[in-house]
N, C-alpha and C positions, 0 to 999 in steps of 0.2 A: 461411387462419392465422387464429387466435383474435385478435382485436384486443388482447387482454391479454398476447400472448406477444412481438410485436417491439418494438424501442426504436429507433425512427428517429432518426438523429444530425443529420438535414439540419437547416440554420437555416429552409430555405424555407417548411416547413408551418406552422412555429410563427410566422413573420412574417406569413404570410399571414392565419392565424387572428386574429392581433390586429388587421391592417389591417381586416379583415371585422367583427369581432364586439367589439373590445375585448380586455379580460383574460380573460374567460371566453367561449372559442371556442363558438359554436354558430350554427344556422340557423333562420330561423322555421319551416321544416319540422320539423325536430327536435324542438322546444318548444312546445307548445301554449300560448296565452295563457289566463287564467281571468277570470271574471267578477267572482270575488270577489278582491280584492285581495290582494297578496302580503304575508305579514307581516313584512316586513325591518324597518319601524318599527315596527309595532302590530299586534297580532292583532284582526281584526274580532271583534265579539261578538253572541250573541244568547241572553245567560242569562236575560233577563226573561222572553223569549217561553217558553223552553223550561221554565223553573221554574213557569209557569202552567199547562201542560198536562202536566206529568211530576211532579208533586210526591210521588205515591206511590213511584214509580220512584226519584227523588231520596232520599226518606227510607230506602228499603231500602240504598240504595247508601252513605249517610251511617253508617247504623247498624252497619254492617260496618266501615266502612273507619277509622272515629274511634271506636274502642272501648278506649281507654287504661284500665287496670286497677290500682289501687293508686296508690303514689307513684312520682313519675317517675323516682326512681333505681332502682325494683326493674325497669322495663323490661319490664314484664308487657304482654300483648295486642297489638293489631293499632296499631301505634304511626305512625299517618301524620302526616308532617309537611308535605305538600302533595299535593292530587290536582286535576288538570286534565283535562278532556274538550274535545277539538277535534273537532266533524265538519263536514267539508265546509269545511275551512279558517277556522271561527268557533269562538270560544270559547263553549261551551254551559253550563259548570259548572265551578266553582274554589272551593276552600276549603283554609284552611291551619290546621294545629295549632302547640301549643306556641310561640308566639311567632315564628313564621314568617310571611310575608307574602309578596306577589307579588314584590316587590322585594329580597328576600334570597337568595343564593345559596346552594345547597346541594351537598355533596360528593356526586358522582355515582357514586364507586367505579368498579365494573367497566362502568357504561356507558359509560366513556370507550374502552374498547375499541373500540366501534361506530363512534366519531369517528374513531380511528387507521384503522378499515377504509377510511372514507371518504376520509381524505387518502391512502391508500395508491392508491386508483381516482383521484384528481387528479391525483398522481405519474405515474401510467400516462397518463393523457390529456395531460400536457406532456411526453411522450416522455422523461422523466427516469428512469425506473426501468421493469422489465420484471419480471413476475412469476416468469419462469424464472430471473434473475440469482442468483449466489450472494451471500450476505450479504456477503462478504469482497471484492466490486467496491467496497463503500462503507466498510465499516468494517473494525477489524482483530479476528480471533478470537483469544482467550486460546490456545484449542487450536486448531491449524491444522485438524484433522480436521472441525471445525465448519463449515469452508467448504464442505462438502456440503449445507448448508441453504440452501434457495431463498427468495425473498422470498414465493413460493406457500406453502412449507411453513408459515412464519410466520404467513401470514394464516389457514391452516387448523388452527392448532395441532397441526403435525403435524413438528416440529422433530426429535423423537427423542429430545430430551435427558430425563436423569433429573432431572425436577424435582419438588418437593414443594409442591404448593399447600394447604398446611395453615393454618387461621388458628386462632383461639381454642380451639376444640372440636375439632379434627383432629389431635392429637398433642402432640409437645413443641415448644416455640418454637425447641430449639435444632437440630431437625432440617428447620424450614421454611425452604424457598427463598424463598418470596416475603415472609414476615416478614424474614429476613437482607436482602433486596433493598430493602424499602421502609424498613426502620428499623435495619437494621445495616450490615455492612461494604459492602454492595452500593450504598448510598446515593452513595459516592464516585466511582463509575463503574460505572454498571449495564449498560452493553455488555460491558465486559471481565467482571463478575462472572457475567452469564449465560452467556457463551461460554467460562467455564472449567467448567462442568458437562460431564460426560461424555455419551456417547451409549448410550442403551439400546436403541434400536430404529433403524433405518435411516430418513433423514427422507423423509415422506411415505405411511409404511407404516402407521401409527398415529395415533390422536388422544387427546391429553392437554390437558384445560383448563390453561392455563399464562399467568399474568400475565408470566412469563419472555419468553414467544415474543412477546407485545404490545409489551412494553418494549423487546425487541431488533428488533422493527419499527420502533418509533418511533425508535430509534437508525439505522437505515438510512434512515428517510426524511428526518430531519435533515442526514446526509450529502448524500442525493440532491438535496435542495429549498433548502439554506441558501445554497449559492453563488449561487443565481439570486434567490432571494427573501428572504434575511436571515435574521436569530434569530428573526424573528415570522413566518415560513412559515404555521403553524396558523391565524393571523388571517387573514392577506393572503389565503390561497387557500380558506379555508372560514368560519371563524367571523365574519370581518366580512362575508363576502359575503352571508351569513345573517341579518346584523343581530344577533348574539349579544353585546350590548354588556356584558353582565353576566360573560361567560367569562373565568375566569382557570384556569392550568394549571400546576401546580408541576413543577420540573425538577431534575434528582439535580446533584450537586456539579460534573459536567460541562456543565451547562447544557442538556441533552435533556431532553425533556418526558417526564413518566413516562406513556406511553401506556396502560398498562393501568388506571390507577387514580386520577389526582389531577386530573381536570376538574372545577372549581366552577362552576356556573350557574345560574339560577332555572329553575322547570320551564316557563317561558313560552318561556324559550329552548334548553331542551333538547328541547322539542317541535318547534324548527324541524328538526332532524336528520330526524325521522320525516316532516315534511313533505316536505322534499327528497325523500327516497326514495318517499313517497307518489305524487310528482311526476314518478317514473322518472328522477331527478337532475339535474332542471330546477328553476331558479330566476329569476324575474322573466323568462322568454321566454328564458333563456340557459343552456346546458348546463355544469353543473359536474360530473358525472359522467360516465365514459366510457358510451355507447350500450351497453345491455345489462349493465352493471356491477350496478343493482340486483336484476335477474334473477339474475346469476350468484351474487351475495352471498347471495341467500335460497333457493338450492337447498341440500340436504343435500351435504355436502363429501365427497368419495370416501374420504379418510382413514377416517372416523367408521363407514364401512360395513365396512373391513377389520379394524379391531381398536381397543379402546378401554380406556383406564385411568381406574377411578373414575368410570365414567359412570352417572348415575342415569337413570331412565325419562323425565324431561323433560328431559334434556340431549341436544337435537337441535340442530346448529349447521350453519350455513353459513360466511361469512367473518365472523366475529365478531359475527355475529347470532344468537340463539336463534330458533329456528323451531318453528310449530305444525304440522309435517310427521310422517309415518312415516320410519322407515330404511328402505329397501329391503332385504329378505332378513334385517332385524336386528329390527325394531320395527315393528309394526301400530298400535297405539294412537298416538293424538296426545296431547302433553304436555299441552294445554288443552282437553278434550274440549267444553267450554262454547264455545269460541270456533271462527271458520270456519278449516278447513284454508287455510294460506298467509298466516295473521298471522304477524309476528315481533317481535321484542323486544331492545332493548338492557336489559341487567340490570346490577345491582351489589349489593356487599354490604349485609346489612341492609336488605333489601327495596325498594332503587332500580328504579324500571324505567319503561320508556317503549316502548309497546306499539303497532303499527300494525296495522291491519285494513282491508287495502284494500278489500275486498268492502263494507265499510260506509263508506268512507272518514271512519275514526274513529282517533284517536291518544289514548291514555290515557297520562298522564305520572303518576307516583307517586314522589314523596320519601319517606322513611321512615327508622324506627330501630328495626325489628324486632329481637327479641332471642330469642323464646321459642319460634318456629317453629312459630307458630299461623297465620301468613299465608298464605292461597291465592291466587296470582295468578289461578288458573282461575275462582275465586268473584269476583275484582274483576271480571275481564272479563264474567262472565256478567251481572252486575249493571248494568254501565256499557251494555252491548248492549242491556239492557232499557230504558235511559233514552232512546237514539237509534231504538229499533224504531218504524218508520212515520214518523218524523220527514221534512220535505221536505228 
């Protein structure tokens, strides 16, 4: 049986894990130690060494990433607010623009979704939730028919809800589900608002990118985890564990975190989630995510192979991570052809991204305010990879 299918109710396994390993159950065999210090408190740095040997490659990267054109309010060009490269656990490059610095938080927008995915894994690890549970085991659905939606469906953007993910250039504001959720009537109670939507497809049979799915998933997690860990469960179970001291996360009027959109943090702290995944869900020698969670999260999900709504050629997803993989039977080309297959990213509106390239032990974090559509993540990754080519 898959480790993500069953939910054990016994208190004994949890008690034994705490006794043996503390709050984050793991064994020495599960999580390897590192020669490089863990960045819980501070990231190790090697910027000076890299700057001395990669001046040309760094100049090319900067010439692309920091090309603000015209007046700031015109919002033209590649508008990078922060760019951070971490190679083998060390910061090798960092630069900020337009009043930002290493200590200032940035709104991550939909990068938040990948954090919600990780928290789902932790809930599974804690035996407080199973992927095949109905959402109605945890929250009340406005439409009873939506009890057919499982946690897995939400994780895979496969709820089947008739949801409109339209932003400023995607239709009228009056028909946008996501704008109504974030700024309109939905803010009062996002779970109730989302579950009031009608079903368009049977859950699990189609893929549709939806901030509603992720925010509903956060509501499920809140109901599953708050009784044990209190209102601050995202910090106790993940953010504080990684040392993300800058992290703040906005909530709806009911007090539930907006899992799709509203995590704020510095680029250095956002990178820590990438490092957790790069190290197979382990942190400081302890297992944070279940075994195989990273592997399962970065596989192409089944619903996206079956049917998709409004999917672009670079929209390949696993469990709320964007993937540099083909879709079997659907799409042969890679979304980012300049990067190795198997790379994956947390991405957000207006150019936010945190990309993990496991084969190069590279994490590329970018915060931004792109508006004119000129930015290419593939180009950024190509130039970032040139910086680390041949580095020890």
